[in-house]
C-alpha positions as CSV (number, residue, x, y, z in Angstrom):
1,M,-3.7,21.5,5.9
2,K,-1.5,19.2,8.1
3,L,-1.6,15.5,8.0
4,R,-2.7,14.4,11.5
5,L,-0.8,11.5,13.0
6,C,-1.5,9.8,16.4
7,R,0.4,7.5,18.7
8,V,0.8,3.7,18.2
9,Q,-0.3,1.4,20.9
10,L,-0.5,-2.2,19.6
11,A,0.0,-5.4,21.5
12,F,0.7,-8.8,20.0
13,L,0.7,-12.5,20.9
14,L,3.3,-15.0,19.8
15,P,2.0,-17.1,16.9
16,A,0.6,-20.5,17.6
17,L,2.6,-23.6,16.6
18,L,1.4,-24.9,13.3
19,S,1.6,-28.6,12.3
20,S,1.8,-28.4,8.5
21,S,5.3,-28.8,7.0
22,L,4.7,-25.7,4.9
23,L,3.6,-23.7,7.9
24,L,6.7,-24.9,9.9
25,L,8.9,-23.5,7.1
26,S,7.1,-20.1,7.3
27,L,6.5,-20.0,11.1
28,F,9.2,-17.4,11.6
29,S,7.2,-14.9,9.5
30,I,3.7,-15.5,10.7
31,S,2.4,-13.1,13.4
32,S,-0.9,-12.8,15.1
33,Y,-2.7,-9.8,16.6
34,A,-4.1,-10.1,20.1
35,S,-6.5,-7.4,19.1
36,I,-7.4,-8.9,15.8
37,A,-7.0,-12.6,15.2
38,S,-4.7,-15.5,15.9
39,V,-3.2,-17.7,13.2
40,P,-5.7,-20.5,12.6
41,A,-5.3,-24.0,11.5
42,V,-5.8,-24.6,7.8
43,T,-9.5,-24.5,7.0
44,K,-11.7,-24.1,4.0
45,A,-13.1,-20.8,2.6
46,S,-16.6,-21.8,3.5
47,T,-17.3,-23.8,6.6
48,E,-20.4,-24.8,8.4
49,D,-20.6,-24.3,12.2
50,D,-24.0,-24.9,13.9
51,G,-25.7,-24.0,10.6
52,N,-23.7,-20.7,10.2
53,R,-21.5,-20.4,7.1
54,T,-18.1,-18.8,7.6
55,V,-16.2,-17.3,4.6
56,L,-12.5,-16.6,5.0
57,I,-10.7,-13.4,3.8
58,G,-6.9,-13.1,4.0
59,Y,-4.7,-10.1,4.9
60,A,-1.0,-10.1,4.1
61,G,1.3,-7.2,5.0
62,P,4.3,-6.3,7.2
63,L,3.5,-6.8,10.9
64,S,7.2,-6.8,11.9
65,G,10.3,-5.0,10.7
66,T,10.7,-1.4,9.6
67,S,7.4,-1.2,7.8
68,S,5.3,-2.8,10.6
69,A,3.4,0.4,11.6
70,V,1.8,0.7,8.2
71,G,1.2,-3.0,8.0
72,K,-0.5,-3.1,11.4
73,S,-2.7,-0.1,10.6
74,M,-3.8,-1.7,7.3
75,A,-4.6,-4.9,9.1
76,N,-6.7,-3.0,11.7
77,A,-8.6,-1.2,8.9
78,A,-9.3,-4.5,7.1
79,Q,-10.5,-6.1,10.4
80,L,-12.8,-3.0,11.0
81,A,-14.4,-3.5,7.6
82,V,-15.0,-7.2,8.3
83,D,-16.4,-6.5,11.8
84,E,-18.8,-3.9,10.4
85,A,-20.0,-6.2,7.7
86,N,-20.6,-9.0,10.2
87,K,-22.5,-6.5,12.4
88,R,-24.7,-5.4,9.5
89,G,-25.3,-9.0,8.4
90,L,-24.4,-10.7,5.2
91,Q,-26.5,-13.2,3.3
92,I,-25.5,-15.3,0.3
93,Q,-28.2,-17.2,-1.5
94,G,-30.5,-16.5,1.4
95,R,-28.2,-17.9,4.0
96,P,-26.4,-15.9,6.7
97,V,-22.7,-15.7,6.3
98,Q,-20.0,-14.9,8.9
99,L,-16.8,-13.4,7.6
100,K,-13.4,-14.2,9.2
101,L,-10.1,-12.4,8.5
102,L,-6.8,-14.4,8.5
103,I,-4.0,-12.0,9.2
104,Q,-0.4,-12.8,8.1
105,D,3.0,-11.1,8.4
106,D,4.9,-11.0,5.1
107,R,7.7,-8.8,6.6
108,S,7.7,-6.9,3.3
109,N,9.8,-9.8,2.0
110,P,9.0,-11.4,-1.4
111,R,10.2,-14.9,-0.2
112,T,8.0,-14.7,2.9
113,A,5.1,-13.4,0.8
114,E,5.3,-16.5,-1.3
115,L,5.0,-18.7,1.8
116,I,2.1,-16.6,3.1
117,A,0.4,-16.8,-0.3
118,R,0.7,-20.6,-0.3
119,Y,-0.7,-20.8,3.3
120,L,-3.7,-18.5,2.4
121,V,-4.5,-20.4,-0.7
122,R,-4.4,-23.7,1.2
123,S,-6.6,-22.1,3.9
124,G,-9.2,-21.5,1.2
125,V,-9.7,-17.8,1.4
126,V,-11.9,-16.2,-1.2
127,G,-9.6,-13.2,-1.5
128,V,-6.6,-11.5,0.0
129,I,-6.2,-7.9,1.0
130,G,-2.5,-7.3,0.3
131,H,0.4,-7.0,-0.1
132,W,1.9,-3.6,0.9
133,N,5.0,-3.3,-1.2
134,S,5.1,-4.1,-4.9
135,A,7.9,-6.8,-4.6
136,A,5.7,-8.8,-2.2
137,S,2.6,-8.4,-4.4
138,L,4.4,-9.5,-7.5
139,A,5.9,-12.5,-5.8
140,A,2.5,-13.7,-4.4
141,A,0.3,-12.8,-7.4
142,P,1.0,-15.9,-9.5
143,L,0.2,-18.2,-6.5
144,Y,-3.1,-16.5,-5.9
145,N,-3.9,-16.6,-9.6
146,A,-3.1,-20.3,-9.8
147,G,-5.1,-21.0,-6.6
148,G,-8.1,-19.1,-7.9
149,V,-7.9,-16.5,-5.2
150,I,-8.7,-12.8,-5.6
151,Q,-6.0,-10.3,-4.7
152,I,-6.8,-6.6,-3.9
153,S,-3.7,-4.5,-3.0
154,P,-4.3,-1.3,-1.0
155,A,-0.7,-0.1,-1.5
156,S,1.3,-1.8,-4.3
157,M,1.8,0.7,-7.1
158,S,4.1,-1.1,-9.7
159,T,2.4,-1.1,-13.1
160,L,3.6,-4.7,-13.5
161,Y,1.2,-5.9,-10.8
162,T,-1.9,-5.6,-13.0
163,Q,-0.2,-6.4,-16.2
164,Q,0.2,-10.2,-15.6
165,G,-3.0,-11.2,-17.4
166,N,-4.7,-12.0,-14.1
167,R,-8.4,-11.1,-14.1
168,A,-8.5,-11.5,-10.3
169,A,-5.9,-8.9,-9.3
170,F,-7.0,-5.4,-8.3
171,R,-5.8,-2.3,-6.4
172,T,-7.5,0.5,-4.6
173,I,-4.9,3.2,-5.3
174,G,-3.4,4.7,-8.4
175,N,-0.3,3.1,-10.1
176,N,3.3,4.2,-10.7
177,G,2.5,5.4,-14.2
178,S,0.0,8.0,-13.0
179,A,2.1,8.8,-9.9
180,G,5.4,9.3,-11.7
181,S,3.8,11.5,-14.3
182,H,2.0,13.7,-11.8
183,T,5.2,14.0,-9.7
184,A,7.2,15.1,-12.8
185,D,4.6,17.6,-13.7
186,Y,4.7,19.2,-10.3
187,A,8.6,19.1,-10.2
188,V,8.9,20.9,-13.6
189,K,6.0,23.3,-13.6
190,I,5.7,24.2,-9.9
191,L,9.1,23.6,-8.5
192,Q,10.8,24.8,-11.7
193,A,13.2,21.9,-11.6
194,R,15.0,21.9,-15.0
195,R,18.0,19.7,-14.1
196,I,17.2,16.6,-12.1
197,L,19.3,13.7,-10.7
198,V,17.3,10.5,-10.3
199,V,17.9,7.5,-7.9
200,D,16.0,4.3,-7.5
201,D,16.2,1.5,-4.9
202,G,16.4,-1.3,-7.3
203,T,12.9,-2.7,-6.7
204,A,10.1,-3.0,-9.2
205,F,8.3,-0.1,-7.4
206,G,11.4,2.2,-7.2
207,R,12.5,1.5,-10.8
208,G,9.1,1.9,-12.2
209,F,8.4,5.2,-10.4
210,V,11.7,6.7,-11.6
211,E,11.3,5.5,-15.2
212,Q,7.9,7.1,-15.5
213,F,9.1,10.3,-13.7
214,S,12.1,10.6,-16.0
215,R,10.0,10.1,-19.2
216,S,7.5,12.7,-18.1
217,A,10.1,15.2,-17.0
218,K,11.9,14.9,-20.3
219,E,8.7,15.4,-22.2
220,Q,8.2,18.7,-20.4
221,G,11.7,19.9,-21.2
222,A,13.6,18.9,-18.1
223,Q,17.0,17.3,-18.3
224,I,17.9,14.1,-16.4
225,V,21.5,14.9,-15.6
226,G,22.4,11.6,-14.0
227,S,20.9,8.4,-12.6
228,H,21.8,5.9,-9.8
229,S,20.4,2.6,-8.7
230,V,21.1,1.4,-5.2
231,S,20.2,-1.5,-3.0
232,D,16.9,-1.1,-1.1
233,K,18.9,-2.1,2.0
234,T,21.7,0.5,1.8
235,S,22.3,3.6,3.8
236,D,25.3,4.6,1.7
237,F,24.4,7.4,-0.7
238,N,28.0,8.8,-1.1
239,A,28.1,8.3,-4.9
240,V,24.7,10.1,-5.2
241,L,25.8,12.9,-3.0
242,T,29.1,13.3,-4.9
243,D,27.2,13.6,-8.2
244,A,24.7,16.1,-6.7
245,A,27.6,18.3,-5.5
246,R,29.4,18.0,-8.9
247,L,26.3,18.3,-11.2
248,R,24.4,20.8,-9.2
249,P,20.9,19.7,-10.2
250,D,17.8,21.6,-9.1
251,A,16.4,18.5,-7.5
252,V,17.2,14.9,-6.6
253,M,14.3,12.5,-7.1
254,F,14.4,9.2,-5.2
255,G,12.2,6.1,-6.0
256,G,12.1,4.2,-2.7
257,L,10.6,4.0,0.8
258,E,10.6,6.3,3.7
259,L,13.7,5.3,5.8
260,Q,16.1,5.4,2.9
261,A,14.4,8.6,1.7
262,S,15.0,10.2,5.0
263,T,18.7,9.3,5.0
264,L,19.2,10.7,1.5
265,A,17.1,13.8,2.2
266,R,19.1,14.6,5.4
267,S,22.5,14.0,3.8
268,L,21.5,16.0,0.7
269,K,20.5,19.0,2.8
270,R,23.8,19.0,4.5
271,R,26.0,18.4,1.4
272,S,24.0,20.4,-1.2
273,P,21.5,22.6,0.7
274,G,20.2,24.3,-2.5
275,V,19.0,21.0,-4.0
276,R,15.4,20.0,-3.6
277,F,14.6,16.5,-2.4
278,I,11.6,14.8,-4.2
279,G,10.5,11.4,-2.8
280,S,8.1,8.7,-4.1
281,S,4.9,7.4,-2.7
282,G,5.2,5.6,0.6
283,T,7.3,8.4,2.2
284,V,4.7,10.5,3.9
285,G,4.4,9.7,7.6
286,L,6.1,10.0,11.0
287,P,9.1,7.8,10.2
288,F,10.5,10.2,7.6
289,L,9.9,13.2,9.8
290,R,11.6,11.6,12.8
291,A,14.6,10.4,10.9
292,A,15.2,13.4,8.7
293,G,14.5,16.0,11.4
294,A,14.8,19.6,10.3
295,D,16.8,18.5,7.3
296,G,13.6,17.1,5.8
297,N,12.1,20.5,5.5
298,G,11.4,21.4,1.8
299,S,11.1,17.7,0.8
300,V,8.2,17.1,-1.7
301,V,6.3,13.8,-2.1
302,L,3.2,12.6,-4.0
303,E,1.0,10.1,-2.3
304,P,-2.1,8.2,-3.6
305,G,-5.5,9.4,-2.6
306,L,-7.1,12.5,-1.1
307,P,-5.8,13.9,2.2
308,M,-7.4,11.9,4.9
309,G,-9.6,14.7,6.1
310,K,-11.0,15.2,2.5
311,M,-12.0,11.5,2.1
312,P,-15.8,11.2,1.9
313,G,-16.1,8.7,4.8
314,W,-13.2,9.9,6.9
315,K,-15.0,11.1,10.0
316,N,-16.9,7.9,10.6
317,F,-13.9,5.8,9.7
318,E,-11.6,7.7,12.1
319,K,-14.2,7.6,14.9
320,N,-14.8,3.8,14.6
321,Y,-11.1,3.0,14.1
322,M,-10.0,4.9,17.1
323,Q,-12.7,3.5,19.3
324,K,-11.6,-0.1,18.4
325,F,-7.9,0.3,18.1
326,D,-6.8,3.6,19.6
327,S,-3.7,3.6,17.4
328,N,-2.1,5.5,14.6
329,I,-4.0,5.6,11.3
330,E,-1.3,5.2,8.7
331,L,-1.5,6.6,5.1
332,F,-2.6,3.3,3.5
333,A,-5.1,2.1,6.1
334,P,-8.1,3.8,4.4
335,F,-7.3,1.9,1.1
336,A,-7.1,-1.4,3.0
337,Y,-10.5,-0.6,4.5
338,D,-12.0,0.1,1.1
339,A,-10.3,-2.9,-0.4
340,T,-12.0,-5.1,2.1
341,Q,-15.3,-3.2,1.7
342,V,-15.3,-3.6,-2.0
343,L,-14.5,-7.3,-1.8
344,I,-17.5,-7.8,0.5
345,A,-19.7,-5.6,-1.7
346,A,-18.8,-7.8,-4.7
347,M,-19.8,-10.9,-2.7
348,R,-23.2,-9.3,-2.2
349,Q,-23.5,-8.3,-5.8
350,A,-22.5,-11.7,-7.1
351,N,-24.6,-13.4,-4.4
352,S,-21.8,-15.9,-4.2
353,A,-18.6,-16.9,-2.2
354,E,-17.0,-18.3,-5.3
355,P,-13.9,-16.3,-6.2
356,K,-14.5,-16.4,-9.9
357,K,-18.0,-14.9,-9.6
358,I,-16.8,-12.3,-7.1
359,A,-14.0,-11.3,-9.5
360,E,-16.5,-10.9,-12.3
361,A,-18.6,-8.6,-10.0
362,L,-15.5,-6.6,-9.1
363,H,-14.9,-5.8,-12.8
364,E,-18.5,-4.4,-13.0
365,I,-18.8,-2.8,-9.6
366,R,-19.1,0.9,-8.8
367,F,-18.8,1.3,-5.0
368,N,-19.0,4.4,-2.9
369,G,-16.1,3.8,-0.6
370,M,-14.7,5.9,2.3
371,T,-11.8,7.1,0.1
372,G,-14.1,7.8,-2.9
373,T,-15.8,6.0,-5.8
374,I,-14.2,2.7,-6.5
375,S,-14.4,1.0,-9.9
376,F,-11.8,-0.9,-11.9
377,N,-10.6,-1.0,-15.5
378,Q,-10.1,-4.2,-17.4
379,D,-6.7,-4.7,-15.9
380,G,-7.9,-4.2,-12.3
381,D,-6.5,-0.7,-11.9
382,L,-8.5,1.9,-10.1
383,N,-10.4,4.3,-12.4
384,N,-9.8,8.0,-11.8
385,P,-7.4,7.7,-8.9
386,A,-6.7,10.8,-6.8
387,F,-3.2,11.9,-5.6
388,T,-2.0,14.5,-3.2
389,I,1.3,16.5,-3.2
390,Y,2.8,17.1,0.3
391,E,5.7,19.2,1.4
392,V,7.5,19.2,4.7
393,E,7.2,22.5,6.5
394,N,8.5,23.0,10.0
395,Q,8.8,19.2,10.3
396,S,5.2,18.6,9.4
397,W,3.6,17.3,6.2
398,V,1.5,20.0,4.6
399,V,-0.9,19.5,1.6
400,K,0.2,21.5,-1.5
401,K,-1.9,20.1,-4.3
402,I,-4.7,17.6,-4.8
403,I,-4.8,15.9,-8.2
404,S,-7.3,13.7,-10.0
405,G,-6.5,11.7,-13.1
406,S,-7.2,8.5,-15.0
407,A,-5.7,5.1,-14.2
408,N,-3.2,4.0,-16.8
């Protein structure tokens, strides 16, 4: 089965000038969607307008830079969930409520994520759907916690994210612990990789993924013949390539994102064509295929969730998304949709717009989402997350294995 990808057609407006000194500091990083929402003035989570109550939800992710495609797609999905809830109608304590999504650009940058988190807390959102990368989520999480705001990440996989003792932090995908273990299991048992060279990008996500992969691979009898840690900004993998040529591993496993992964995969195929490239979650998509070209063939990656076409609510989601946005549905968009859906469902269950009561409901909820059944363990990790193994064949992502397991 091939992962279907469509074209991207998104238009944007310049952000409105904001008067707060904090917002002036972060203005460079705040974007607004013409098709979704413009950056508002600071308001409160619950406002009264002609007798109608408005409850604010935040979204934070990359709307600019190299990861903008996935960030925009997640924002679209979150907006779709809000619009659908408003159309169905939401009542809290017998009064109608209108939901509003505040969309912010964190540029996948931890410093910017902190500024965005401060803005969203000051705005009075009840919860935030975000962030995309683990470094941004980890930077923002203490600020949301201190501000009494719920955070549901649709994409951050670092195990550290839900190990901060914050009862209001959740995620709608599996974590690095499960993902690293499943990737190692496939590498050793299916790919027959006995000698593996590992590389991480120096981030909490990359390091965590590689550490768990290495532990699990060793437990299954594989040998880690070498390890490298590089900057998440570099395109220089010469030291890694030299070691791969010298050590002759069966595979090179990289913990990092798609653009660096494509550079390493392409160079590895040219320098050591017999060595398999194994990537980490966040690699599947058009950017890797375009950058790696034919040299990406044979690359293997595990991603969270079922293949899109296998998700229980995929057909309706795809139809409604394409009607509204007519743009690419990126890999993490379904999880952003469900993160928003489950937050709204928890409001209904708690019959409250108070974040503390909503968080309590989230710990008890069992929600039939479009990606599958959503419930959380005591840390806020998703129970029984699914994963899918993909391989590049003829420059297309092809499903090789679907895995279910328990959240760590």
